[in-house]
VEXDRENMAR-960441 format. One record per residue (C-alpha): x, y, z; chain. Coordinates in steps of 0.2 Angstrom, whole numbers, plus 2048, in hexadecimal, padded with zeros to 3 digits. Example, Ala and Ser with C-alpha at 12.3 -4.5 7.8 and 13.67 -1.06 7.14 Angstrom:
<rs>
R   x   y   z chain
R 83E 7EA 827     A
R 844 7FB 824     A
</rs>
This chain:
<rs>
R   x   y   z chain
R 826 7C5 830     A
R 829 7D5 82A     A
R 835 7DE 835     A
R 82B 7ED 83A     A
R 838 7FA 83D     A
R 834 803 82D     A
R 845 80E 82F     A
R 851 801 830     A
R 859 7FD 821     A
R 85F 7ED 81A     A
R 869 7E7 80C     A
R 867 7D8 805     A
R 86A 7CE 7F4     A
R 85A 7C7 7EB     A
R 85A 7B3 7E9     A
R 84D 7B4 7DA     A
R 848 7C2 7CD     A
R 83B 7CC 7D4     A
R 82E 7D9 7CB     A
R 82E 7EB 7D2     A
R 825 7FB 7CF     A
R 830 808 7CD     A
R 82F 818 7D7     A
R 827 826 7D4     A
R 825 81F 7C0     A
R 81A 811 7C3     A
R 824 806 7B6     A
R 824 7F4 7B9     A
R 837 7EC 7B9     A
R 83E 7DC 7BD     A
R 84D 7DD 7C6     A
R 85A 7CE 7C5     A
R 85E 7C2 7D0     A
R 870 7C5 7DB     A
R 86C 7D9 7DA     A
R 86E 7E0 7EA     A
R 862 7EC 7F0     A
R 85D 7F6 7FF     A
R 84D 7F3 808     A
R 848 807 80E     A
R 838 800 814     A
R 82A 7F2 817     A
R 819 7F9 81B     A
R 808 7F0 816     A
R 811 7E1 811     A
R 81B 7E8 803     A
R 82D 7EF 801     A
R 834 800 7F9     A
R 845 7FB 7F6     A
R 855 806 7EE     A
R 861 7FE 7DF     A
R 86C 805 7D4     A
R 864 816 7D7     A
R 853 811 7D6     A
R 844 80F 7E2     A
R 83A 802 7E0     A
R 829 7F9 7E7     A
R 829 7E5 7E9     A
R 81A 7DD 7ED     A
R 816 7D1 7FA     A
R 817 7C2 7ED     A
R 828 7C6 7E9     A
R 82E 7CA 7FD     A
R 837 7B7 7FC     A
R 843 7BF 7EF     A
R 849 7CA 7FD     A
R 849 7BD 807     A
R 838 7C2 811     A
R 828 7BC 816     A
R 81A 7C6 81A     A
R 80C 7C4 825     A
R 7F9 7C0 822     A
R 7F2 7CF 82B     A
R 7DF 7C9 825     A
R 7E0 7BF 833     A
R 7DF 7CD 83F     A
R 7D1 7D8 833     A
R 7C7 7CA 832     A
R 7C5 7CC 844     A
R 7BB 7DC 844     A
R 7A9 7DE 844     A
R 7A4 7E8 833     A
R 7A9 7E7 822     A
R 7AD 7F9 823     A
R 7B9 7F8 831     A
R 7C0 7EB 827     A
R 7C1 7F4 818     A
R 7C9 803 822     A
R 7D7 7F8 82C     A
R 7DC 7F1 819     A
R 7DD 802 812     A
R 7EA 806 821     A
R 7F5 7F8 81A     A
R 7F9 801 809     A
R 806 80C 80A     A
R 80E 819 7FD     A
R 81E 812 7F9     A
R 825 824 7FC     A
R 81E 829 80C     A
R 81E 81D 81B     A
R 80C 820 81E     A
R 7FD 817 819     A
R 7F1 81D 80E     A
R 7E3 821 81A     A
R 7EF 82B 826     A
R 7F6 835 816     A
R 7E2 83A 814     A
R 7E2 832 801     A
R 7D3 829 805     A
R 7C3 835 803     A
R 7B5 82A 804     A
R 7B2 816 809     A
R 7A0 810 804     A
R 799 7FE 805     A
R 78A 7F7 7FB     A
R 782 7E6 7FE     A
R 77F 7DB 7EF     A
R 774 7D0 7EB     A
R 77C 7C0 7F1     A
R 77F 7CB 801     A
R 791 7CD 7FD     A
R 797 7DE 7FC     A
R 79E 7EB 7EF     A
R 7AB 7F8 7F7     A
R 7AC 808 7EE     A
R 7BA 813 7F2     A
R 7C0 827 7ED     A
R 7D0 82C 7F1     A
R 7DD 839 7EB     A
R 7F0 839 7E8     A
R 7FD 843 7F0     A
R 801 84A 7DE     A
R 7F5 84A 7CF     A
R 803 843 7C3     A
R 809 837 7D1     A
R 810 827 7C7     A
R 80C 81B 7D6     A
R 7FA 820 7D4     A
R 7F4 80F 7CB     A
R 7FF 806 7D7     A
R 7F7 80C 7E6     A
R 7E4 809 7DF     A
R 7E8 7F7 7D9     A
R 7F0 7F4 7EC     A
R 7DF 7FD 7F5     A
R 7D4 7F1 7E7     A
R 7DF 7E1 7ED     A
R 7DF 7E5 800     A
R 7CD 7E8 7FE     A
R 7C9 7D8 7F4     A
R 7D2 7CF 800     A
R 7C4 7D1 80C     A
R 7B6 7C2 80D     A
R 7A7 7C7 806     A
R 7AB 7D6 7FC     A
R 7AA 7D0 7E9     A
R 7AD 7E3 7E1     A
R 7B9 7F1 7E5     A
R 7B6 801 7DD     A
R 7C4 80E 7DE     A
R 7C4 81E 7D5     A
R 7D1 82C 7D7     A
R 7CA 83E 7D9     A
R 7D5 84E 7D9     A
R 7C5 859 7E2     A
R 7CA 85E 7F1     A
R 7DE 85E 7EC     A
R 7E6 853 7F8     A
R 7F0 860 804     A
R 7FC 85D 816     A
R 7ED 862 820     A
R 7E5 852 81A     A
R 7F0 847 822     A
R 7EC 840 834     A
R 7F7 846 843     A
R 7FE 836 845     A
R 804 838 833     A
R 80C 848 835     A
R 815 844 846     A
R 81B 833 83A     A
R 820 83F 82E     A
R 827 84D 838     A
R 81C 85A 833     A
R 816 862 844     A
R 823 870 84B     A
</rs>
């Protein structure tokens, strides 16, 4: 189970090679076994780590390289009634690797539409934005959103598009996010 205290940093040594994505460039890189890393946060079944002066994101499938395991949040999500509720629950498990707040609370999700397919399964269509147009982690967040949605049974298609109108600003964050980030005065 992942430790939920996102502010407790932990130094570990990788017990095997692990793929990561450098922050904020979004470039994939392999971190070799034996590298000492600091786990900066563990949210949404991903890890933000610091190593050799870099920040990087490690996916759940490489958690064991950190000596960690991840929880399967789908068991909880599947007890919810509607597909849309399941989608929003899954979206709330996608975290910006630089900001310890999920994409829903950050106000990055603009629309969530559900279409029923001929086979009675579903297509989920998401319009979202980024905190900055040039964010190198944009493709990573899009892929995370798609994969979380496609993990929901009966969802066959996940379409995610980035829009910048209206441009994101801090007022789009929920009060919870503002409190989490210390933006209330």
